[in-house]
MARPAZA-877259 format. One record per residue: residue in one letter; chain; x negated, y, z negated of N, C-alpha, C, O in turn. Coordinates in steps of 0.1 Angstrom, whole numbers, plus 5000, padded with zeros to 4 digits. Layout:
BEGIN
+----+----+------+------+------+------+------+------+------+------+------+------+------+------+
! aa ! ch !   nX !   nY !   nZ !  caX !  caY !  caZ !   cX !   cY !   cZ !   oX !   oY !   oZ !
+----+----+------+------+------+------+------+------+------+------+------+------+------+------+
!  A !  A !    X !    Y !    Z !    X !    Y !    Z !    X !    Y !    Z !    X !    Y !    Z !
...
+----+----+------+------+------+------+------+------+------+------+------+------+------+------+
END
This chain:
BEGIN
+----+----+------+------+------+------+------+------+------+------+------+------+------+------+
! aa ! ch !   nX !   nY !   nZ !  caX !  caY !  caZ !   cX !   cY !   cZ !   oX !   oY !   oZ !
+----+----+------+------+------+------+------+------+------+------+------+------+------+------+
!  M !  A ! 8466 ! 3572 ! 5716 ! 8480 ! 3569 ! 5716 ! 8490 ! 3566 ! 5729 ! 8493 ! 3574 ! 5737 !
!  S !  A ! 8492 ! 3554 ! 5729 ! 8498 ! 3553 ! 5743 ! 8513 ! 3560 ! 5746 ! 8520 ! 3564 ! 5737 !
!  E !  A ! 8516 ! 3562 ! 5758 ! 8528 ! 3568 ! 5762 ! 8539 ! 3565 ! 5753 ! 8547 ! 3573 ! 5748 !
!  R !  A ! 8539 ! 3550 ! 5749 ! 8552 ! 3542 ! 5747 ! 8552 ! 3543 ! 5733 ! 8562 ! 3538 ! 5726 !
!  H !  A ! 8542 ! 3549 ! 5728 ! 8543 ! 3547 ! 5711 ! 8542 ! 3563 ! 5705 ! 8539 ! 3566 ! 5693 !
!  K !  A ! 8545 ! 3573 ! 5713 ! 8547 ! 3586 ! 5707 ! 8561 ! 3587 ! 5702 ! 8571 ! 3583 ! 5709 !
!  K !  A ! 8563 ! 3594 ! 5691 ! 8573 ! 3597 ! 5684 ! 8584 ! 3605 ! 5690 ! 8582 ! 3617 ! 5694 !
!  M !  A ! 8597 ! 3599 ! 5692 ! 8607 ! 3608 ! 5697 ! 8612 ! 3621 ! 5689 ! 8617 ! 3621 ! 5678 !
!  P !  A ! 8608 ! 3633 ! 5700 ! 8614 ! 3647 ! 5693 ! 8627 ! 3645 ! 5686 ! 8635 ! 3637 ! 5688 !
!  V !  A ! 8628 ! 3655 ! 5676 ! 8641 ! 3656 ! 5672 ! 8647 ! 3670 ! 5676 ! 8640 ! 3679 ! 5682 !
!  V !  A ! 8659 ! 3670 ! 5674 ! 8667 ! 3679 ! 5683 ! 8664 ! 3695 ! 5679 ! 8665 ! 3705 ! 5686 !
!  G !  A ! 8660 ! 3695 ! 5664 ! 8654 ! 3709 ! 5661 ! 8641 ! 3713 ! 5668 ! 8638 ! 3725 ! 5670 !
!  A !  A ! 8633 ! 3703 ! 5671 ! 8620 ! 3710 ! 5680 ! 8624 ! 3715 ! 5695 ! 8617 ! 3722 ! 5702 !
!  V !  A ! 8639 ! 3711 ! 5700 ! 8638 ! 3716 ! 5714 ! 8653 ! 3724 ! 5714 ! 8659 ! 3725 ! 5724 !
!  M !  A ! 8657 ! 3728 ! 5704 ! 8669 ! 3734 ! 5702 ! 8669 ! 3748 ! 5708 ! 8657 ! 3751 ! 5712 !
!  T !  A ! 8678 ! 3760 ! 5710 ! 8677 ! 3769 ! 5710 ! 8675 ! 3773 ! 5696 ! 8683 ! 3767 ! 5688 !
!  S !  A ! 8669 ! 3781 ! 5691 ! 8670 ! 3785 ! 5676 ! 8680 ! 3799 ! 5673 ! 8684 ! 3806 ! 5682 !
!  F !  A ! 8681 ! 3801 ! 5662 ! 8690 ! 3816 ! 5658 ! 8700 ! 3817 ! 5670 ! 8699 ! 3826 ! 5677 !
!  P !  A ! 8709 ! 3809 ! 5672 ! 8718 ! 3810 ! 5680 ! 8729 ! 3822 ! 5679 ! 8732 ! 3824 ! 5667 !
!  Y !  A ! 8734 ! 3830 ! 5687 ! 8743 ! 3838 ! 5684 ! 8758 ! 3831 ! 5680 ! 8763 ! 3821 ! 5686 !
!  F !  A ! 8765 ! 3837 ! 5669 ! 8779 ! 3831 ! 5670 ! 8788 ! 3842 ! 5667 ! 8785 ! 3853 ! 5667 !
!  V !  A ! 8799 ! 3837 ! 5666 ! 8811 ! 3842 ! 5660 ! 8818 ! 3841 ! 5651 ! 8819 ! 3829 ! 5648 !
!  D !  A ! 8827 ! 3850 ! 5642 ! 8834 ! 3847 ! 5635 ! 8847 ! 3843 ! 5636 ! 8854 ! 3850 ! 5644 !
!  A !  A ! 8855 ! 3831 ! 5629 ! 8868 ! 3826 ! 5636 ! 8880 ! 3840 ! 5641 ! 8888 ! 3842 ! 5650 !
!  D !  A ! 8876 ! 3847 ! 5631 ! 8887 ! 3861 ! 5633 ! 8881 ! 3870 ! 5643 ! 8888 ! 3880 ! 5645 !
!  D !  A ! 8871 ! 3870 ! 5649 ! 8867 ! 3878 ! 5661 ! 8876 ! 3876 ! 5671 ! 8884 ! 3867 ! 5671 !
!  T !  A ! 8875 ! 3888 ! 5681 ! 8884 ! 3888 ! 5691 ! 8879 ! 3881 ! 5703 ! 8867 ! 3879 ! 5705 !
!  V !  A ! 8887 ! 3877 ! 5712 ! 8884 ! 3871 ! 5722 ! 8875 ! 3881 ! 5732 ! 8866 ! 3878 ! 5740 !
!  A !  A ! 8878 ! 3893 ! 5730 ! 8871 ! 3901 ! 5740 ! 8855 ! 3903 ! 5735 ! 8846 ! 3905 ! 5743 !
!  K !  A ! 8854 ! 3903 ! 5720 ! 8840 ! 3904 ! 5715 ! 8832 ! 3886 ! 5720 ! 8821 ! 3884 ! 5725 !
!  V !  A ! 8839 ! 3879 ! 5719 ! 8834 ! 3866 ! 5726 ! 8830 ! 3865 ! 5741 ! 8820 ! 3859 ! 5745 !
!  E !  A ! 8838 ! 3872 ! 5749 ! 8834 ! 3871 ! 5761 ! 8824 ! 3883 ! 5762 ! 8814 ! 3881 ! 5769 !
!  R !  A ! 8825 ! 3893 ! 5755 ! 8814 ! 3905 ! 5759 ! 8800 ! 3899 ! 5755 ! 8789 ! 3901 ! 5761 !
!  L !  A ! 8802 ! 3890 ! 5743 ! 8787 ! 3886 ! 5737 ! 8780 ! 3873 ! 5745 ! 8768 ! 3871 ! 5744 !
!  M !  A ! 8789 ! 3865 ! 5753 ! 8785 ! 3856 ! 5760 ! 8778 ! 3860 ! 5774 ! 8769 ! 3854 ! 5780 !
!  D !  A ! 8786 ! 3875 ! 5779 ! 8781 ! 3881 ! 5793 ! 8771 ! 3887 ! 5788 ! 8761 ! 3884 ! 5796 !
!  E !  A ! 8766 ! 3895 ! 5779 ! 8756 ! 3905 ! 5774 ! 8744 ! 3893 ! 5773 ! 8733 ! 3894 ! 5779 !
!  R !  A ! 8746 ! 3884 ! 5766 ! 8735 ! 3874 ! 5760 ! 8732 ! 3861 ! 5772 ! 8724 ! 3852 ! 5770 !
!  E !  A ! 8740 ! 3864 ! 5783 ! 8739 ! 3853 ! 5792 ! 8740 ! 3838 ! 5785 ! 8732 ! 3830 ! 5790 !
!  I !  A ! 8747 ! 3834 ! 5776 ! 8749 ! 3824 ! 5771 ! 8765 ! 3821 ! 5774 ! 8774 ! 3829 ! 5776 !
!  R !  A ! 8764 ! 3803 ! 5773 ! 8778 ! 3795 ! 5777 ! 8784 ! 3789 ! 5766 ! 8795 ! 3785 ! 5767 !
!  H !  A ! 8779 ! 3787 ! 5754 ! 8784 ! 3782 ! 5742 ! 8781 ! 3794 ! 5726 ! 8771 ! 3799 ! 5722 !
!  L !  A ! 8793 ! 3793 ! 5723 ! 8792 ! 3802 ! 5709 ! 8799 ! 3794 ! 5698 ! 8811 ! 3791 ! 5698 !
!  P !  A ! 8792 ! 3790 ! 5690 ! 8796 ! 3784 ! 5675 ! 8804 ! 3797 ! 5670 ! 8802 ! 3809 ! 5671 !
!  V !  A ! 8815 ! 3790 ! 5663 ! 8827 ! 3797 ! 5656 ! 8826 ! 3794 ! 5642 ! 8830 ! 3783 ! 5639 !
!  Q !  A ! 8819 ! 3805 ! 5631 ! 8820 ! 3806 ! 5619 ! 8829 ! 3809 ! 5610 ! 8835 ! 3819 ! 5613 !
!  E !  A ! 8833 ! 3804 ! 5597 ! 8843 ! 3808 ! 5588 ! 8837 ! 3807 ! 5574 ! 8833 ! 3796 ! 5569 !
!  K !  A ! 8835 ! 3819 ! 5570 ! 8828 ! 3819 ! 5558 ! 8814 ! 3809 ! 5554 ! 8813 ! 3801 ! 5545 !
!  G !  A ! 8806 ! 3813 ! 5565 ! 8792 ! 3810 ! 5567 ! 8795 ! 3794 ! 5569 ! 8785 ! 3788 ! 5566 !
!  R !  A ! 8804 ! 3787 ! 5573 ! 8806 ! 3772 ! 5577 ! 8810 ! 3770 ! 5593 ! 8819 ! 3776 ! 5598 !
!  V !  A ! 8804 ! 3763 ! 5600 ! 8809 ! 3762 ! 5613 ! 8821 ! 3754 ! 5616 ! 8822 ! 3742 ! 5611 !
!  V !  A ! 8832 ! 3758 ! 5622 ! 8845 ! 3755 ! 5622 ! 8847 ! 3752 ! 5636 ! 8857 ! 3745 ! 5638 !
!  G !  A ! 8838 ! 3756 ! 5648 ! 8844 ! 3752 ! 5660 ! 8833 ! 3760 ! 5670 ! 8825 ! 3768 ! 5666 !
!  I !  A ! 8836 ! 3755 ! 5682 ! 8826 ! 3761 ! 5693 ! 8836 ! 3767 ! 5706 ! 8846 ! 3762 ! 5711 !
!  V !  A ! 8829 ! 3777 ! 5709 ! 8838 ! 3783 ! 5723 ! 8826 ! 3782 ! 5736 ! 8815 ! 3787 ! 5734 !
!  S !  A ! 8830 ! 3773 ! 5749 ! 8822 ! 3775 ! 5757 ! 8827 ! 3784 ! 5768 ! 8839 ! 3786 ! 5768 !
!  E !  A ! 8820 ! 3790 ! 5776 ! 8826 ! 3797 ! 5787 ! 8837 ! 3792 ! 5794 ! 8847 ! 3799 ! 5797 !
!  R !  A ! 8835 ! 3779 ! 5797 ! 8844 ! 3775 ! 5807 ! 8860 ! 3772 ! 5798 ! 8871 ! 3774 ! 5805 !
!  D !  A ! 8860 ! 3768 ! 5786 ! 8869 ! 3770 ! 5780 ! 8876 ! 3785 ! 5777 ! 8888 ! 3787 ! 5777 !
!  L !  A ! 8868 ! 3792 ! 5775 ! 8871 ! 3805 ! 5771 ! 8880 ! 3811 ! 5785 ! 8891 ! 3817 ! 5784 !
!  H !  A ! 8873 ! 3809 ! 5797 ! 8882 ! 3812 ! 5809 ! 8892 ! 3803 ! 5816 ! 8897 ! 3806 ! 5827 !
!  H !  A ! 8894 ! 3793 ! 5810 ! 8903 ! 3782 ! 5812 ! 8916 ! 3790 ! 5806 ! 8926 ! 3793 ! 5812 !
!  F !  A ! 8913 ! 3792 ! 5795 ! 8925 ! 3799 ! 5784 ! 8931 ! 3810 ! 5787 ! 8943 ! 3810 ! 5788 !
!  I !  A ! 8923 ! 3821 ! 5788 ! 8921 ! 3834 ! 5793 ! 8916 ! 3838 ! 5804 ! 8904 ! 3838 ! 5805 !
!  K !  A ! 8922 ! 3842 ! 5816 ! 8916 ! 3845 ! 5827 ! 8906 ! 3859 ! 5826 ! 8910 ! 3868 ! 5818 !
!  R !  A ! 8895 ! 3861 ! 5832 ! 8885 ! 3871 ! 5832 ! 8893 ! 3885 ! 5833 ! 8893 ! 3895 ! 5826 !
!  S !  A ! 8900 ! 3883 ! 5845 ! 8908 ! 3896 ! 5850 ! 8921 ! 3898 ! 5839 ! 8930 ! 3906 ! 5843 !
!  A !  A ! 8923 ! 3892 ! 5827 ! 8931 ! 3893 ! 5820 ! 8934 ! 3906 ! 5813 ! 8923 ! 3910 ! 5809 !
!  P !  A ! 8942 ! 3914 ! 5810 ! 8944 ! 3925 ! 5804 ! 8937 ! 3927 ! 5791 ! 8938 ! 3919 ! 5781 !
!  A !  A ! 8928 ! 3939 ! 5791 ! 8918 ! 3941 ! 5773 ! 8929 ! 3937 ! 5763 ! 8927 ! 3929 ! 5754 !
!  E !  A ! 8941 ! 3942 ! 5765 ! 8951 ! 3941 ! 5753 ! 8956 ! 3924 ! 5749 ! 8961 ! 3920 ! 5738 !
!  D !  A ! 8953 ! 3918 ! 5759 ! 8953 ! 3902 ! 5756 ! 8942 ! 3896 ! 5750 ! 8943 ! 3886 ! 5743 !
!  K !  A ! 8931 ! 3903 ! 5753 ! 8918 ! 3895 ! 5748 ! 8917 ! 3901 ! 5732 ! 8912 ! 3895 ! 5723 !
!  I !  A ! 8921 ! 3912 ! 5732 ! 8922 ! 3919 ! 5716 ! 8931 ! 3912 ! 5710 ! 8926 ! 3909 ! 5699 !
!  N !  A ! 8942 ! 3908 ! 5712 ! 8952 ! 3900 ! 5703 ! 8947 ! 3885 ! 5700 ! 8949 ! 3879 ! 5690 !
!  L !  A ! 8941 ! 3880 ! 5709 ! 8936 ! 3867 ! 5709 ! 8924 ! 3865 ! 5698 ! 8916 ! 3874 ! 5699 !
!  R !  A ! 8922 ! 3855 ! 5689 ! 8910 ! 3851 ! 5683 ! 8904 ! 3843 ! 5687 ! 8908 ! 3835 ! 5696 !
!  A !  A ! 8890 ! 3842 ! 5682 ! 8881 ! 3830 ! 5685 ! 8889 ! 3817 ! 5679 ! 8887 ! 3807 ! 5686 !
!  R !  A ! 8895 ! 3815 ! 5670 ! 8901 ! 3804 ! 5664 ! 8911 ! 3800 ! 5673 ! 8911 ! 3788 ! 5676 !
!  D !  A ! 8921 ! 3808 ! 5678 ! 8928 ! 3806 ! 5692 ! 8924 ! 3797 ! 5701 ! 8932 ! 3789 ! 5705 !
!  I !  A ! 8911 ! 3797 ! 5705 ! 8907 ! 3792 ! 5719 ! 8895 ! 3782 ! 5714 ! 8891 ! 3774 ! 5723 !
!  M !  A ! 8890 ! 3782 ! 5702 ! 8880 ! 3775 ! 5700 ! 8883 ! 3758 ! 5700 ! 8895 ! 3754 ! 5699 !
!  I !  A ! 8871 ! 3750 ! 5702 ! 8873 ! 3736 ! 5698 ! 8870 ! 3733 ! 5685 ! 8860 ! 3737 ! 5679 !
!  A !  A ! 8881 ! 3726 ! 5680 ! 8877 ! 3728 ! 5664 ! 8871 ! 3712 ! 5664 ! 8874 ! 3704 ! 5672 !
!  D !  A ! 8861 ! 3711 ! 5653 ! 8853 ! 3700 ! 5649 ! 8845 ! 3695 ! 5659 ! 8845 ! 3683 ! 5663 !
!  P !  A ! 8836 ! 3705 ! 5664 ! 8827 ! 3703 ! 5674 ! 8818 ! 3692 ! 5669 ! 8816 ! 3688 ! 5658 !
!  Y !  A ! 8811 ! 3689 ! 5684 ! 8798 ! 3679 ! 5678 ! 8787 ! 3687 ! 5671 ! 8782 ! 3697 ! 5676 !
!  V !  A ! 8784 ! 3681 ! 5661 ! 8775 ! 3688 ! 5648 ! 8765 ! 3677 ! 5647 ! 8769 ! 3665 ! 5645 !
!  V !  A ! 8750 ! 3681 ! 5648 ! 8739 ! 3670 ! 5642 ! 8733 ! 3677 ! 5634 ! 8736 ! 3689 ! 5632 !
!  S !  A ! 8722 ! 3671 ! 5626 ! 8714 ! 3673 ! 5617 ! 8699 ! 3679 ! 5624 ! 8696 ! 3674 ! 5635 !
!  F !  A ! 8693 ! 3688 ! 5621 ! 8680 ! 3691 ! 5626 ! 8670 ! 3681 ! 5627 ! 8661 ! 3682 ! 5635 !
!  N !  A ! 8670 ! 3671 ! 5621 ! 8660 ! 3658 ! 5622 ! 8668 ! 3648 ! 5632 ! 8662 ! 3638 ! 5635 !
!  T !  A ! 8678 ! 3649 ! 5638 ! 8685 ! 3636 ! 5646 ! 8676 ! 3636 ! 5659 ! 8673 ! 3646 ! 5666 !
!  P !  A ! 8673 ! 3622 ! 5659 ! 8665 ! 3620 ! 5673 ! 8671 ! 3627 ! 5685 ! 8683 ! 3628 ! 5686 !
!  L !  A ! 8662 ! 3634 ! 5697 ! 8670 ! 3640 ! 5707 ! 8674 ! 3627 ! 5715 ! 8682 ! 3631 ! 5723 !
!  N !  A ! 8671 ! 3616 ! 5717 ! 8678 ! 3605 ! 5726 ! 8691 ! 3603 ! 5722 ! 8700 ! 3603 ! 5730 !
!  E !  A ! 8692 ! 3603 ! 5707 ! 8708 ! 3602 ! 5701 ! 8719 ! 3610 ! 5705 ! 8730 ! 3607 ! 5709 !
!  V !  A ! 8713 ! 3624 ! 5703 ! 8719 ! 3638 ! 5706 ! 8722 ! 3637 ! 5722 ! 8733 ! 3640 ! 5725 !
!  V !  A ! 8715 ! 3633 ! 5730 ! 8717 ! 3637 ! 5745 ! 8723 ! 3627 ! 5750 ! 8729 ! 3631 ! 5760 !
!  S !  A ! 8725 ! 3615 ! 5747 ! 8732 ! 3604 ! 5747 ! 8747 ! 3603 ! 5743 ! 8755 ! 3596 ! 5750 !
!  E !  A ! 8750 ! 3610 ! 5733 ! 8761 ! 3613 ! 5728 ! 8770 ! 3625 ! 5734 ! 8782 ! 3625 ! 5734 !
!  M !  A ! 8761 ! 3635 ! 5740 ! 8766 ! 3644 ! 5749 ! 8771 ! 3640 ! 5759 ! 8781 ! 3645 ! 5763 !
!  A !  A ! 8765 ! 3631 ! 5766 ! 8765 ! 3625 ! 5780 ! 8778 ! 3617 ! 5777 ! 8787 ! 3620 ! 5785 !
!  R !  A ! 8780 ! 3608 ! 5767 ! 8792 ! 3603 ! 5765 ! 8804 ! 3608 ! 5761 ! 8815 ! 3602 ! 5763 !
!  R !  A ! 8803 ! 3621 ! 5754 ! 8815 ! 3629 ! 5755 ! 8818 ! 3639 ! 5767 ! 8828 ! 3646 ! 5769 !
!  H !  A ! 8810 ! 3638 ! 5773 ! 8810 ! 3647 ! 5785 ! 8810 ! 3662 ! 5779 ! 8819 ! 3670 ! 5782 !
!  I !  A ! 8802 ! 3665 ! 5770 ! 8801 ! 3679 ! 5763 ! 8789 ! 3686 ! 5767 ! 8779 ! 3679 ! 5769 !
!  G !  A ! 8789 ! 3700 ! 5769 ! 8777 ! 3707 ! 5775 ! 8764 ! 3715 ! 5763 ! 8754 ! 3723 ! 5765 !
!  S !  A ! 8770 ! 3707 ! 5750 ! 8761 ! 3713 ! 5740 ! 8763 ! 3707 ! 5724 ! 8775 ! 3703 ! 5723 !
!  A !  A ! 8757 ! 3706 ! 5715 ! 8755 ! 3700 ! 5703 ! 8752 ! 3714 ! 5695 ! 8745 ! 3723 ! 5700 !
!  I !  A ! 8760 ! 3716 ! 5681 ! 8754 ! 3721 ! 5672 ! 8748 ! 3719 ! 5664 ! 8752 ! 3710 ! 5656 !
!  V !  A ! 8735 ! 3725 ! 5660 ! 8723 ! 3720 ! 5651 ! 8725 ! 3726 ! 5636 ! 8724 ! 3738 ! 5634 !
!  L !  A ! 8730 ! 3718 ! 5625 ! 8726 ! 3722 ! 5610 ! 8713 ! 3721 ! 5606 ! 8706 ! 3713 ! 5611 !
!  R !  A ! 8710 ! 3727 ! 5597 ! 8697 ! 3725 ! 5587 ! 8703 ! 3729 ! 5576 ! 8708 ! 3740 ! 5575 !
!  R !  A ! 8702 ! 3721 ! 5567 ! 8708 ! 3722 ! 5552 ! 8721 ! 3730 ! 5550 ! 8723 ! 3739 ! 5542 !
!  G !  A ! 8730 ! 3724 ! 5559 ! 8743 ! 3726 ! 5563 ! 8745 ! 3741 ! 5567 ! 8756 ! 3746 ! 5565 !
!  K !  A ! 8734 ! 3746 ! 5572 ! 8734 ! 3760 ! 5577 ! 8734 ! 3759 ! 5593 ! 8730 ! 3749 ! 5597 !
!  L !  A ! 8737 ! 3766 ! 5600 ! 8738 ! 3768 ! 5614 ! 8720 ! 3770 ! 5618 ! 8713 ! 3780 ! 5617 !
!  A !  A ! 8718 ! 3760 ! 5622 ! 8701 ! 3765 ! 5630 ! 8698 ! 3766 ! 5645 ! 8688 ! 3771 ! 5650 !
!  G !  A ! 8708 ! 3761 ! 5653 ! 8709 ! 3763 ! 5668 ! 8715 ! 3754 ! 5677 ! 8721 ! 3745 ! 5671 !
!  V !  A ! 8715 ! 3755 ! 5687 ! 8725 ! 3749 ! 5695 ! 8716 ! 3743 ! 5709 ! 8709 ! 3749 ! 5717 !
!  L !  A ! 8720 ! 3728 ! 5709 ! 8712 ! 3723 ! 5720 ! 8721 ! 3721 ! 5730 ! 8731 ! 3714 ! 5729 !
!  S !  A ! 8718 ! 3729 ! 5743 ! 8727 ! 3728 ! 5757 ! 8722 ! 3722 ! 5766 ! 8710 ! 3718 ! 5766 !
!  A !  A ! 8729 ! 3721 ! 5774 ! 8728 ! 3710 ! 5788 ! 8714 ! 3717 ! 5793 ! 8705 ! 3710 ! 5796 !
!  N !  A ! 8714 ! 3731 ! 5794 ! 8703 ! 3739 ! 5800 ! 8691 ! 3736 ! 5791 ! 8681 ! 3737 ! 5797 !
!  D !  A ! 8690 ! 3732 ! 5780 ! 8678 ! 3730 ! 5772 ! 8675 ! 3716 ! 5771 ! 8664 ! 3713 ! 5765 !
!  V !  A ! 8682 ! 3706 ! 5775 ! 8681 ! 3692 ! 5780 ! 8671 ! 3693 ! 5793 ! 8659 ! 3692 ! 5792 !
!  C !  A ! 8678 ! 3697 ! 5804 ! 8671 ! 3700 ! 5816 ! 8659 ! 3706 ! 5816 ! 8650 ! 3702 ! 5824 !
!  R !  A ! 8656 ! 3715 ! 5806 ! 8642 ! 3723 ! 5805 ! 8634 ! 3714 ! 5798 ! 8621 ! 3713 ! 5800 !
!  I !  A ! 8640 ! 3706 ! 5790 ! 8629 ! 3696 ! 5784 ! 8626 ! 3683 ! 5793 ! 8615 ! 3677 ! 5795 !
!  L !  A ! 8639 ! 3679 ! 5799 ! 8633 ! 3671 ! 5812 ! 8625 ! 3674 ! 5822 ! 8619 ! 3665 ! 5828 !
!  G !  A ! 8623 ! 3686 ! 5825 ! 8614 ! 3691 ! 5838 ! 8601 ! 3690 ! 5831 ! 8592 ! 3685 ! 5837 !
!  E !  A ! 8599 ! 3695 ! 5817 ! 8587 ! 3698 ! 5810 ! 8582 ! 3680 ! 5811 ! 8572 ! 3675 ! 5817 !
!  Y !  A ! 8589 ! 3677 ! 5807 ! 8587 ! 3660 ! 5803 ! 8582 ! 3654 ! 5819 ! 8570 ! 3651 ! 5822 !
!  L !  A ! 8592 ! 3654 ! 5828 ! 8588 ! 3653 ! 5841 ! 8572 ! 3657 ! 5849 ! 8565 ! 3650 ! 5855 !
!  E !  A ! 8570 ! 3671 ! 5847 ! 8558 ! 3675 ! 5851 ! 8545 ! 3672 ! 5844 ! 8534 ! 3671 ! 5849 !
!  S !  A ! 8548 ! 3669 ! 5830 ! 8535 ! 3661 ! 5823 ! 8532 ! 3649 ! 5827 ! 8521 ! 3644 ! 5829 !
!  R !  A ! 8544 ! 3642 ! 5829 ! 8543 ! 3630 ! 5833 ! 8537 ! 3627 ! 5848 ! 8527 ! 3619 ! 5850 !
!  F !  A ! 8543 ! 3635 ! 5857 ! 8537 ! 3635 ! 5870 ! 8533 ! 3644 ! 5877 ! 8530 ! 3644 ! 5889 !
!  G !  A ! 8533 ! 3653 ! 5870 ! 8523 ! 3667 ! 5877 ! 8533 ! 3674 ! 5885 ! 8544 ! 3669 ! 5889 !
!  I !  A ! 8530 ! 3688 ! 5887 ! 8538 ! 3695 ! 5895 ! 8538 ! 3692 ! 5911 ! 8546 ! 3699 ! 5917 !
!  D !  A ! 8532 ! 3684 ! 5916 ! 8534 ! 3678 ! 5930 ! 8537 ! 3663 ! 5928 ! 8531 ! 3655 ! 5935 !
!  G !  A ! 8546 ! 3660 ! 5920 ! 8546 ! 3644 ! 5916 ! 8557 ! 3640 ! 5929 ! 8557 ! 3628 ! 5931 !
!  G !  A ! 8565 ! 3646 ! 5936 ! 8576 ! 3643 ! 5947 ! 8567 ! 3638 ! 5957 ! 8554 ! 3639 ! 5956 !
!  N !  A ! 8573 ! 3631 ! 5967 ! 8571 ! 3632 ! 5981 ! 8580 ! 3641 ! 5989 ! 8588 ! 3649 ! 5983 !
!  D !  A ! 8578 ! 3641 ! 6000 ! 8581 ! 3649 ! 6013 ! 8594 ! 3644 ! 6015 ! 8602 ! 3652 ! 6020 !
!  A !  A ! 8599 ! 3631 ! 6013 ! 8609 ! 3627 ! 6019 ! 8622 ! 3633 ! 6016 ! 8624 ! 3636 ! 6004 !
!  A !  A ! 8632 ! 3636 ! 6024 ! 8643 ! 3643 ! 6020 ! 8655 ! 3634 ! 6020 ! 8666 ! 3637 ! 6017 !
+----+----+------+------+------+------+------+------+------+------+------+------+------+------+
END
């Protein structure tokens, strides 16, 4: 099969599966702690099992500084700082469509649903990893030249 006729991967094949998430009523302190402990930058927000928003690390710390008193972080909820109506795609959406839309919207992630349930998150890091793997398979590990 020629390189040109390979099938476009779907977002579900390259996303980060089984993502961490928070409930809309969870505290900002919990959001920050989960992001720090798991080294993640995007957290879907759910309410009654349905995705209702997303919190990015950048948005979190734009809204409330890391150095803010713990009391402030306990009084705020994920729903207070989340981006409502995040970019959501289905598991079988072609990867090129999702990546192009992320670039068009200037966003760092897409939430992936399968049968209406949270299945994963595709982040800019996932896209970079996939691009790196593709470039390596296409050009080899030593594919570049020495020109700087």
